[in-house]
C-alpha positions as CSV (number, residue, x, y, z in Angstrom):
1,M,124.4,157.6,85.2
2,K,127.7,155.9,85.1
3,T,128.6,153.9,81.8
4,F,130.4,150.8,81.3
5,E,132.7,149.7,78.3
6,L,132.7,146.1,78.8
7,Y,129.8,143.5,80.0
8,R,130.3,140.2,81.3
9,I,127.7,137.6,79.8
10,E,127.1,134.4,81.2
11,V,125.7,132.0,78.2
12,A,124.4,128.4,79.0
13,P,125.5,126.9,75.6
14,L,122.7,124.8,73.7
15,L,125.4,121.9,74.0
16,I,125.4,118.7,76.2
17,L,128.1,118.8,79.0
18,P,128.8,117.0,81.9
19,L,126.4,117.5,85.1
20,G,129.4,118.0,87.7
21,K,130.6,121.4,85.4
22,S,129.3,124.6,85.5
23,P,126.8,124.9,82.4
24,L,127.4,128.6,82.0
25,F,130.7,130.1,80.1
26,S,131.5,134.1,80.5
27,Y,131.3,136.1,77.4
28,L,132.5,140.0,76.7
29,S,129.6,142.3,75.2
30,K,130.4,145.7,74.4
31,E,126.7,146.3,75.1
32,P,124.2,144.8,78.0
33,I,122.4,142.2,76.6
34,A,118.3,140.9,78.3
35,L,118.4,137.6,80.4
36,G,116.8,134.9,78.4
37,S,118.4,136.4,75.0
38,L,119.3,133.7,72.3
39,V,123.1,134.7,71.2
40,T,125.7,133.1,69.1
41,I,129.1,132.4,70.2
42,S,132.3,131.0,69.4
43,F,132.7,127.8,71.4
44,G,136.2,126.2,70.9
45,K,136.4,125.7,66.5
46,R,132.6,126.0,66.8
47,S,130.0,128.5,66.5
48,L,126.8,127.7,68.9
49,E,123.7,129.0,69.8
50,G,123.5,129.8,73.8
51,V,121.0,131.6,76.4
52,V,122.2,134.4,78.4
53,Y,121.6,133.7,82.0
54,G,123.1,137.2,83.5
55,A,124.7,140.1,82.6
56,S,127.0,142.7,84.8
57,P,129.6,145.6,84.0
58,L,132.8,144.5,84.1
59,P,135.3,146.5,85.4
60,G,138.8,147.2,84.7
61,K,140.1,145.3,81.8
62,A,138.9,142.5,80.2
63,P,140.7,139.2,80.5
64,T,142.5,138.0,77.5
65,W,141.1,134.6,77.5
66,M,137.5,136.0,77.3
67,K,135.7,136.0,73.7
68,F,133.0,138.5,72.4
69,I,129.3,137.5,71.9
70,S,129.6,136.9,67.8
71,S,125.6,137.9,67.7
72,V,122.4,138.2,69.3
73,I,119.8,136.2,67.8
74,D,117.0,137.2,69.5
75,G,116.7,139.7,72.4
76,E,113.5,138.2,74.4
77,S,113.9,134.4,73.6
78,L,113.3,133.2,77.0
79,T,111.3,134.6,80.0
80,E,112.7,135.0,83.3
81,N,110.5,132.1,84.6
82,Q,111.5,130.2,81.6
83,L,115.2,130.2,82.8
84,A,114.3,129.3,86.1
85,L,112.2,126.2,85.3
86,A,114.9,125.2,83.0
87,R,117.6,125.0,85.7
88,Y,115.1,123.6,87.7
89,V,114.3,120.7,85.1
90,S,118.1,120.3,84.3
91,E,118.9,120.2,88.4
92,E,116.3,117.7,89.0
93,Y,116.5,115.2,86.3
94,F,120.3,115.2,85.6
95,T,120.2,116.7,82.4
96,S,122.6,119.0,80.9
97,L,121.4,122.9,80.9
98,G,121.8,123.0,77.1
99,K,119.8,120.1,76.1
100,T,116.9,121.0,78.8
101,L,116.7,124.5,77.0
102,K,116.1,123.1,74.0
103,H,112.7,121.8,75.0
104,F,112.3,125.6,75.9
105,L,113.3,126.9,72.3
106,P,110.6,126.4,69.0
107,K,112.1,126.1,65.9
108,R,112.2,129.9,64.4
109,I,110.7,130.7,61.4
110,I,110.7,134.0,59.3
111,R,108.1,135.8,60.6
112,K,105.4,136.6,57.6
113,K,102.0,138.8,58.2
114,K,99.6,137.4,56.8
115,E,96.0,138.0,57.7
116,K,93.9,134.8,59.1
117,S,90.2,134.4,58.5
118,I,89.2,134.0,62.1
119,S,85.5,132.4,62.4
120,Q,83.1,134.7,64.0
121,S,80.6,132.6,64.6
122,K,77.9,133.5,68.1
123,K,79.5,131.7,70.7
124,A,77.2,130.0,72.9
125,V,76.1,131.3,76.5
126,L,77.6,130.2,79.4
127,R,74.9,129.3,81.9
128,L,76.5,127.2,84.6
129,H,74.9,124.6,86.6
130,K,74.7,125.9,90.4
131,N,76.6,122.9,91.5
132,D,79.4,123.6,88.5
133,N,79.0,127.3,89.7
134,A,80.0,126.2,93.5
135,L,82.6,124.7,92.7
136,L,84.0,127.1,90.6
137,K,83.8,129.5,93.1
138,E,85.4,127.3,95.5
139,F,88.4,126.9,93.4
140,L,88.3,130.8,92.6
141,S,88.9,131.3,96.7
142,S,91.7,129.2,96.8
143,K,94.7,130.1,98.1
144,K,97.8,130.0,95.2
145,E,100.0,127.4,97.1
146,I,97.1,125.0,97.8
147,V,96.9,122.4,95.0
148,R,93.5,121.2,94.4
149,Y,91.8,118.3,93.1
150,L,88.7,118.1,91.2
151,N,86.4,115.3,90.2
152,V,85.6,115.6,86.6
153,Y,82.3,113.6,86.8
154,A,80.7,115.5,89.6
155,L,80.8,118.4,87.1
156,Q,77.5,118.4,85.2
157,N,79.0,120.5,82.1
158,Q,82.7,120.3,82.0
159,G,83.0,122.2,79.1
160,Q,81.3,125.0,80.5
161,F,82.6,124.6,84.0
162,F,86.5,125.0,82.4
163,S,85.3,127.5,79.8
164,Q,84.5,130.2,82.4
165,L,87.2,129.0,84.6
166,V,89.3,130.5,81.6
167,K,87.0,133.6,81.0
168,K,87.2,134.7,84.7
169,G,91.0,134.1,84.5
170,N,91.0,136.5,81.0
171,A,89.1,139.3,82.9
172,Q,91.9,139.3,84.9
173,H,94.5,139.2,82.0
174,K,95.8,136.1,83.0
175,Q,96.7,132.9,80.7
176,T,95.6,129.2,81.4
177,L,97.1,126.6,80.9
178,I,95.0,122.9,80.3
179,L,97.3,119.7,79.8
180,V,96.7,116.8,78.7
181,P,98.5,113.6,78.8
182,E,97.5,112.4,74.9
183,I,97.6,114.0,71.8
184,A,94.4,112.5,70.6
185,L,92.8,114.5,73.2
186,L,93.0,117.9,72.0
187,P,90.8,118.1,68.8
188,S,87.8,117.2,71.1
189,L,88.9,119.6,74.1
190,E,89.7,122.5,71.4
191,A,86.3,121.9,70.1
192,L,84.5,121.6,73.4
193,F,86.2,125.4,74.3
194,S,85.5,126.6,70.5
195,E,81.8,126.7,71.7
196,Y,82.3,129.4,74.5
197,I,85.4,131.1,73.4
198,S,86.9,132.9,70.6
199,E,89.3,131.0,68.0
200,E,91.2,133.8,68.3
201,E,92.1,133.1,71.9
202,I,92.8,129.3,71.9
203,V,96.3,127.9,71.0
204,V,96.8,124.4,71.0
205,L,100.8,122.9,71.4
206,H,101.9,119.4,71.2
207,S,104.7,117.3,69.1
208,K,103.3,116.7,65.7
209,L,102.5,120.6,65.0
210,T,105.1,121.8,62.1
211,S,107.5,124.0,63.1
212,G,105.9,127.0,61.9
213,A,102.4,126.2,63.7
214,S,104.6,125.8,66.8
215,F,106.6,128.8,66.4
216,E,103.4,130.9,66.0
217,A,101.4,129.6,69.0
218,W,104.5,130.4,70.7
219,E,104.4,133.9,69.7
220,K,100.9,134.3,70.7
221,I,101.4,132.4,74.2
222,R,104.2,135.3,74.4
223,S,102.2,138.2,73.6
224,G,99.3,137.2,75.5
225,K,97.0,137.1,72.8
226,A,96.2,133.2,73.8
227,S,94.1,133.1,76.7
228,V,93.6,129.7,76.6
229,I,96.6,126.8,76.1
230,L,95.6,123.5,75.3
231,A,99.0,121.4,75.5
232,T,100.6,118.1,76.0
233,R,103.7,118.3,78.4
234,Q,105.3,120.6,76.0
235,G,103.0,123.2,76.9
236,L,105.0,123.5,80.3
237,F,107.8,125.2,78.7
238,A,106.2,128.0,76.9
239,P,106.8,131.6,77.2
240,F,103.8,132.7,79.3
241,R,103.3,136.4,79.6
242,T,100.8,135.9,82.8
243,L,99.7,132.6,83.8
244,G,97.0,132.1,86.1
245,T,96.1,128.8,86.1
246,I,97.4,125.2,85.5
247,I,94.9,122.4,85.0
248,I,96.3,119.2,84.6
249,L,93.3,116.8,83.3
250,E,93.9,112.9,83.5
251,E,96.5,113.9,86.3
252,Q,96.9,110.2,87.5
253,D,97.7,109.3,83.6
254,E,101.7,108.1,83.1
255,G,101.8,110.0,80.0
256,Y,102.9,113.1,81.6
257,K,106.0,111.0,82.0
258,Q,108.7,111.9,79.6
259,W,110.7,108.3,79.2
260,S,112.4,108.3,76.5
261,M,114.9,111.0,76.4
262,S,116.5,113.2,78.5
263,P,115.2,115.1,80.5
264,R,113.4,112.4,82.1
265,Y,110.8,114.6,83.9
266,D,107.6,114.2,85.0
267,G,105.3,117.1,83.7
268,R,103.4,117.4,87.1
269,R,106.0,117.8,89.3
270,I,107.1,120.3,86.6
271,A,103.5,121.8,86.6
272,R,104.0,122.4,90.6
273,K,107.0,124.2,90.0
274,L,106.1,126.4,87.4
275,A,103.0,127.2,89.4
276,L,105.5,128.1,92.2
277,L,107.2,130.2,89.9
278,S,104.2,132.2,88.1
279,E,101.9,132.4,91.6
280,A,99.8,130.6,89.4
281,K,96.9,128.3,90.8
282,L,97.1,124.8,89.9
283,L,94.4,122.1,89.5
284,L,94.4,118.3,89.3
285,A,91.4,117.1,87.3
286,S,90.1,113.5,86.7
287,G,87.2,111.1,86.8
288,V,89.6,108.1,88.4
289,L,91.5,109.1,91.4
290,G,95.1,108.3,91.2
291,I,96.9,106.1,94.2
292,D,99.2,109.4,94.6
293,S,96.3,111.5,94.4
294,F,94.4,109.7,97.2
295,H,97.6,109.3,100.0
296,H,98.4,113.2,99.2
297,I,94.1,114.1,100.0
298,E,94.8,111.5,102.6
299,G,97.5,113.5,104.1
300,K,96.0,117.2,103.2
301,E,98.4,117.9,100.7
302,Y,95.8,118.1,98.2
303,I,92.7,120.0,99.2
304,P,89.4,118.4,97.0
305,L,86.6,121.1,96.0
306,H,84.0,118.6,96.9
307,P,83.9,115.8,99.1
308,I,84.6,112.2,97.2
309,P,82.5,109.4,98.2
310,P,83.8,106.1,97.6
311,L,83.0,104.0,94.7
312,P,81.1,100.7,95.7
313,P,82.7,97.5,94.5
314,L,83.4,97.3,90.5
315,M,82.5,93.6,90.2
316,K,78.6,94.0,90.4
317,D,79.1,96.2,87.0
318,I,81.5,94.1,84.9
319,S,81.2,90.5,83.5
320,I,84.2,88.3,83.9
321,V,85.2,85.8,81.1
322,N,87.2,83.2,81.8
323,L,89.5,82.5,78.6
324,R,90.8,79.2,79.8
325,L,86.8,77.7,79.4
326,E,87.0,79.0,76.0
327,R,89.9,77.2,74.9
328,F,88.6,74.3,76.5
329,R,85.4,74.5,74.0
330,K,88.0,75.0,71.0
331,N,87.7,78.9,70.7
332,Y,90.7,80.1,69.8
333,S,89.7,83.9,68.8
334,P,90.4,87.0,71.0
335,L,86.6,87.1,71.2
336,S,84.9,85.2,73.8
337,Q,81.4,83.7,72.8
338,E,79.9,86.0,75.5
339,L,81.6,89.0,73.5
340,I,80.7,88.1,69.9
341,T,76.8,87.8,71.1
342,A,77.0,90.9,73.0
343,L,78.9,92.8,69.7
344,Q,75.7,91.3,68.1
345,E,73.5,92.7,70.2
346,T,74.6,95.6,70.1
347,R,75.1,96.2,66.1
348,N,71.2,95.0,65.9
349,H,70.1,98.0,68.1
350,G,72.4,100.7,66.0
351,E,74.8,101.5,69.2
352,Q,78.4,101.2,69.3
353,A,81.2,99.0,70.9
354,L,84.5,99.9,72.2
355,L,87.0,96.8,72.5
356,Y,90.4,97.7,74.4
357,I,93.7,95.8,74.0
358,H,96.8,96.9,76.1
359,R,99.3,96.6,73.1
360,Q,98.7,97.0,69.1
361,G,99.9,94.7,66.8
362,M,99.2,90.9,66.1
363,S,100.0,90.1,69.1
364,A,101.6,90.7,72.4
365,F,105.0,89.0,72.0
366,S,106.3,86.4,69.9
367,V,108.4,84.0,71.1
368,C,111.2,81.4,69.1
369,E,109.3,78.0,68.7
370,N,113.2,76.6,68.8
371,C,115.1,77.7,71.6
372,K,112.0,79.9,73.3
373,S,113.5,83.3,73.5
374,I,111.2,86.1,73.0
375,F,111.8,88.5,69.6
376,R,113.6,92.0,70.7
377,C,114.3,94.8,68.8
378,P,118.3,94.6,68.4
379,K,118.1,98.6,68.7
380,S,116.1,99.3,71.7
381,G,115.4,96.1,73.3
382,H,111.8,96.3,73.3
383,I,109.7,93.5,72.6
384,L,108.5,93.6,68.6
385,S,105.1,92.7,67.3
386,S,103.9,91.0,64.6
387,M,102.3,92.8,61.7
388,K,99.5,91.2,59.4
389,D,101.9,91.7,56.7
390,G,104.3,89.3,58.2
391,T,106.5,91.9,59.6
392,F,108.0,92.8,63.1
393,R,108.0,96.3,64.1
394,C,109.2,98.0,67.3
395,L,106.6,100.3,68.6
396,S,109.6,102.2,70.6
397,C,111.6,102.7,67.5
398,S,111.3,102.8,63.5
399,Y,113.2,99.5,63.5
400,K,111.0,96.7,61.1
401,T,112.0,93.4,60.1
402,D,112.2,91.5,56.4
403,S,109.2,89.3,55.5
404,F,111.6,86.4,56.7
405,P,112.7,87.3,59.8
406,S,115.4,84.6,61.9
407,C,115.6,84.3,65.7
408,P,119.0,86.5,66.3
409,H,120.0,83.5,69.0
410,C,119.2,80.1,66.9
411,G,118.7,81.2,63.4
412,H,115.1,79.6,63.6
413,L,112.3,80.7,60.8
414,T,108.9,80.3,63.0
415,F,107.8,82.1,65.9
416,R,104.5,81.4,68.2
417,S,102.3,84.8,68.8
418,V,101.1,84.9,72.8
419,G,98.7,87.2,73.5
420,F,96.4,89.8,71.5
421,G,97.1,92.8,69.6
422,T,94.9,95.6,68.0
423,E,95.4,94.3,64.3
424,R,94.4,90.7,65.2
425,V,91.3,91.7,67.2
426,E,90.9,94.2,63.7
427,R,91.2,91.4,61.8
428,E,88.9,89.1,63.6
429,V,85.9,91.5,64.4
430,K,86.1,92.4,60.5
431,K,85.6,89.0,59.4
432,L,82.6,88.3,62.1
433,F,81.0,91.6,61.1
434,P,81.6,92.4,57.6
435,G,79.4,95.3,57.2
436,A,80.4,97.2,60.6
437,R,82.3,100.3,60.5
438,V,85.7,99.4,62.3
439,F,88.3,101.8,63.2
440,R,91.6,100.8,65.0
441,A,93.0,103.8,67.1
442,D,96.5,103.2,67.8
443,K,100.5,104.6,67.2
444,T,99.9,103.1,63.8
445,T,96.6,104.9,62.5
446,M,96.8,107.9,64.7
447,H,100.4,108.8,63.7
448,T,99.9,112.4,62.6
449,E,97.4,115.4,63.5
450,K,95.0,114.8,60.8
451,D,94.5,111.2,61.4
452,I,93.9,112.4,65.1
453,R,91.1,115.1,64.2
454,K,89.7,112.8,61.3
455,F,89.4,110.0,64.6
456,H,87.6,113.0,66.6
457,T,85.4,114.4,63.4
458,D,84.5,110.3,62.7
459,A,83.9,109.4,66.5
460,S,82.0,112.7,67.2
461,L,79.5,112.2,64.3
462,G,78.6,108.7,65.2
463,N,80.6,107.1,61.9
464,I,82.4,104.3,63.8
465,D,80.3,100.8,65.3
466,I,83.0,99.2,66.7
467,L,86.0,101.2,68.2
468,I,89.6,99.2,68.7
469,G,92.0,100.9,70.7
470,T,94.8,101.0,73.1
471,Q,95.0,103.0,76.0
472,M,94.6,106.5,74.0
473,I,90.2,105.7,73.7
474,L,90.1,105.5,77.2
475,K,90.3,109.0,77.8
476,G,87.0,111.1,77.1
477,H,83.7,110.3,75.9
478,T,84.1,110.0,72.1
479,L,81.2,107.2,71.1
480,P,78.2,108.9,71.5
481,K,76.2,105.8,71.4
482,L,78.2,103.4,73.7
483,A,76.7,100.4,74.8
484,L,79.1,98.0,75.0
485,I,82.9,97.8,76.4
486,G,85.0,94.9,76.2
487,M,88.0,94.5,77.6
488,I,90.4,91.9,75.6
489,D,93.1,90.6,77.9
490,A,93.3,91.8,81.3
491,D,96.1,89.4,81.8
492,S,98.3,91.9,79.7
493,L,98.3,94.0,82.2
494,L,98.5,92.1,84.9
495,S,100.9,89.8,84.3
496,F,103.2,92.5,83.7
497,P,106.1,92.9,86.2
498,D,104.9,96.8,87.6
499,F,103.7,97.6,91.1
500,R,101.5,99.6,89.6
501,A,99.6,96.9,87.9
502,D,96.7,96.7,89.9
503,E,95.8,100.2,90.2
504,K,95.9,100.8,86.4
505,L,93.7,98.2,85.5
506,F,91.4,99.4,88.6
507,Q,91.9,102.6,87.3
508,I,90.7,101.4,83.5
509,L,87.6,99.5,84.8
510,T,86.9,102.3,86.8
511,R,86.4,104.8,84.2
512,F,84.8,102.1,81.9
513,V,81.9,102.0,84.7
514,E,81.3,105.5,84.6
515,Q,81.5,105.7,81.1
516,T,78.6,103.3,81.1
517,K,76.6,105.5,84.2
518,K,75.5,107.9,82.2
519,Q,74.1,105.5,78.9
520,K,72.5,103.4,81.7
521,E,70.7,106.6,82.9
522,S,69.4,107.6,79.6
523,G,67.7,104.1,79.5
524,S,70.5,102.1,77.7
525,K,71.6,98.5,78.7
526,A,75.2,99.4,78.3
527,R,77.8,96.6,79.5
528,I,81.0,95.9,80.4
529,I,82.9,92.2,79.7
530,V,86.6,91.4,80.7
531,Q,88.3,88.5,79.4
532,T,90.7,87.0,81.5
533,F,92.6,83.6,81.7
534,H,93.1,84.0,85.8
535,P,89.5,85.1,87.5
536,E,90.7,83.7,90.4
537,S,93.4,86.5,90.9
538,T,93.5,88.4,94.1
539,F,93.2,91.6,91.9
540,F,89.3,89.9,90.8
541,Q,88.4,89.0,94.4
542,R,89.4,92.2,95.3
543,I,87.2,94.1,93.2
544,E,84.5,91.7,94.8
545,T,84.6,92.7,98.3
546,L,86.1,96.3,98.3
547,D,85.2,99.7,97.3
548,S,87.5,102.2,95.3
549,K,88.4,103.9,99.0
550,A,89.2,100.1,100.7
551,F,90.8,99.0,97.8
552,S,93.3,102.0,97.6
553,H,94.0,101.7,101.3
554,K,94.8,98.0,100.5
555,I,97.4,99.1,97.8
556,L,98.9,101.7,100.2
557,T,99.7,99.2,102.5
558,E,100.9,97.3,100.3
559,R,103.5,99.9,98.5
560,E,104.6,101.1,102.2
561,D,105.3,97.8,103.3
562,L,107.4,97.5,100.3
563,Y,108.7,101.2,100.1
564,Y,107.6,102.3,97.1
565,P,105.9,105.6,96.2
566,P,104.1,107.8,97.3
567,F,106.3,106.7,100.4
568,S,109.0,107.0,98.6
569,R,110.8,108.1,95.3
570,L,112.4,106.4,92.8
571,I,115.6,107.2,91.0
572,S,117.2,104.4,88.2
573,I,120.9,104.3,87.3
574,T,121.8,102.5,84.1
575,C,125.1,101.6,83.4
576,H,126.1,100.7,79.9
577,G,129.4,98.6,78.4
578,K,130.5,96.9,75.5
579,T,130.4,93.2,77.5
580,E,128.4,91.4,79.9
581,K,131.0,91.4,82.5
582,E,132.4,95.3,81.5
583,T,128.7,95.7,82.5
584,I,128.0,94.6,85.5
585,T,131.6,95.2,87.1
586,A,130.7,99.0,86.4
587,A,127.3,98.8,88.0
588,K,128.6,97.0,90.7
589,T,131.4,99.6,91.6
590,L,128.8,102.4,90.8
591,G,126.7,100.5,93.5
592,E,129.6,100.2,96.1
593,T,130.7,104.2,95.9
594,L,127.0,105.3,96.0
595,R,126.0,102.7,99.3
596,K,128.8,104.3,101.1
597,L,127.5,107.8,100.7
598,L,123.8,106.6,102.2
599,P,123.1,108.5,105.1
600,K,124.0,105.4,107.7
601,K,121.6,106.3,110.5
602,N,118.3,106.7,108.0
603,S,117.1,103.2,107.0
604,R,114.8,104.9,104.5
605,Y,117.5,105.4,101.9
606,R,117.8,101.8,99.9
607,L,119.8,100.9,97.0
608,S,119.2,97.5,95.2
609,I,122.1,95.0,93.7
610,P,122.9,95.7,90.5
611,E,120.4,93.7,87.4
612,S,122.2,91.0,85.3
613,A,123.6,92.7,82.3
614,K,121.4,91.8,79.6
615,Q,121.9,93.0,75.5
616,V,119.4,95.5,74.6
617,I,121.0,98.4,72.6
618,S,122.5,96.5,69.7
619,K,124.5,93.0,70.0
620,K,127.4,94.9,71.0
621,L,126.0,96.8,74.2
622,F,124.7,95.6,77.3
623,E,122.9,97.0,80.0
624,S,122.7,97.1,84.3
625,S,120.5,99.1,86.4
626,L,120.7,99.5,90.0
627,L,117.3,101.5,91.7
628,L,117.7,103.9,94.6
629,R,115.0,104.8,97.0
630,I,114.9,108.0,99.1
631,P,112.3,109.7,101.5
632,A,109.4,111.3,99.1
633,E,109.5,114.4,101.2
634,E,113.4,114.9,101.1
635,A,115.4,116.6,98.5
636,I,118.5,114.3,97.2
637,P,121.4,114.8,99.4
638,E,123.9,116.9,98.1
639,D,126.8,114.2,98.0
640,I,124.8,111.9,96.2
641,R,123.8,114.6,93.9
642,T,127.5,115.6,93.5
643,F,127.9,111.9,92.9
644,L,125.2,111.1,90.4
645,E,126.4,114.5,88.2
646,K,130.1,113.1,88.1
647,T,128.5,109.8,86.5
648,D,129.8,108.7,83.7
649,M,127.9,110.9,80.6
650,S,126.7,107.1,79.4
651,D,125.0,106.3,82.0
652,I,121.2,107.0,82.6
653,I,119.4,108.5,85.4
654,D,116.3,108.3,85.7
655,V,114.1,110.3,88.6
656,D,110.4,108.9,89.0
657,P,110.9,106.0,86.5
658,L,108.0,104.6,85.1
659,S,109.5,101.2,85.3
660,F,112.8,99.8,86.6
661,L,112.3,96.1,85.8
């Protein structure tokens, strides 16, 4: 066997580099280095870490410019599938490969061998209902390339169904990845699986784990000791040994989209790519069918495990309260009289209530009483929420005002609160029902893993009388004696400039109806009360006459007319500048150049004109955005991709954005 004196090693430095250039750099080694190894390299005057993407013998003499690999940190850091997936995410979402790879590398810790006490409690016996068993057999017999859809409300016992699916995979030495959109869902899911599967085989992955816990979970997945991985979207980047099945719970939820930093990926799209690379099966599961999935099912791209019957019009199961009449009666509380009475009746019967509000804080937003400007965060540009301590806080970053803030536009000291927030609703409920056990679940109170687990425990044991929260409380059945659901302000969703607003509210109300259905079957007089200032709106007219299928077709018709997803794919491009004029000029120049690259004979490629420049990140930085719409079934044309890769590094390219207004 021929041996070589030197080897050429292709390394991706863990560094943000321009997209238009190759992300790989060549180095020398006297020994072959395995693909996926984590190495130390000399990069200019710096010493950096990098990941090996290629290794080949170097015939002849080495060029004088090539440097040697400094050291090998970990010879088996990333798998081949991880390398391929990282490359895909980098290219698909216009993010430097070096930055993307950091999501695939947990913070390393020194390995310490220590014995862990594992609970050896006897596990419950898995006995699937015949309908659940039929659905399981249907999924297991599916071809790997077919995406299957499951309505979880069709299951008799979700825990037993998914646990049996995991056990079937484990018997073939296959791992199962189960994704959820919210960290708050993981404790209940972990407890559910622990009834049937050994705790040693269960791994939980999310962003709030300590470095040690995260690294330990990573190693259990890599070694194959973990048979089921319960995770948020972060779990997609784990080093699976033999991945057999990917299950996406609440598949319609926007929590799978990474929107706050690069790579701004959609976890559902990445899951499909991971399934393809791993030759794994993909199951989308939810209690509420999203519009995109409905479209794919209609087009035979997704195959449901069972027929999905349309749900009857929602209006027959909910009560609408006109808040304009409440104001006419001098009731300025977030709670209408009908909702207060219903809460009192629920309390009298020893039952539980859930109050949903779309935003946390004391109000939805605050307006200067002098110049009428909305009070926004000087760092992120997001709306500031008033808190009960008198300060204003940005819910997107750590910014917080002092106790006596002034308007940045006119210096005025007083603001008027508009809409309702979780803190204000909590204060009102505690005032009306002083003896009730009230729990507020939002990003402020569910900040750590300990907070999340405490909430799960209290909810499971029935230690909460009235639960107030944002969207994180919508998923799962958290209250065993739930008899009342109140939506405080439906307009906070309907009035938001988002083409998905009607769909989101429909999904929330559908979930409410499904959650109370089982309570009604057990004899409870469960109620749903929705408060709105606009009961005459088109949305409420539709849910009075249209069933779920007709409603979905109506939304799809409107989306097709406007050329919005799922008929197109969106790419938002945001330009930045120090002045308003500089920013809008840069956006117009970018738009003019990009427009010339659009296929002339294909009218399905559309580019919007630049938005007016707005000051959002700091008092000295402005931004302006353009929206590119391309056919959903087509890849981004190569000349457009090349142009976008060469844009200014300060520009933000967001593929599949959640919002573009």
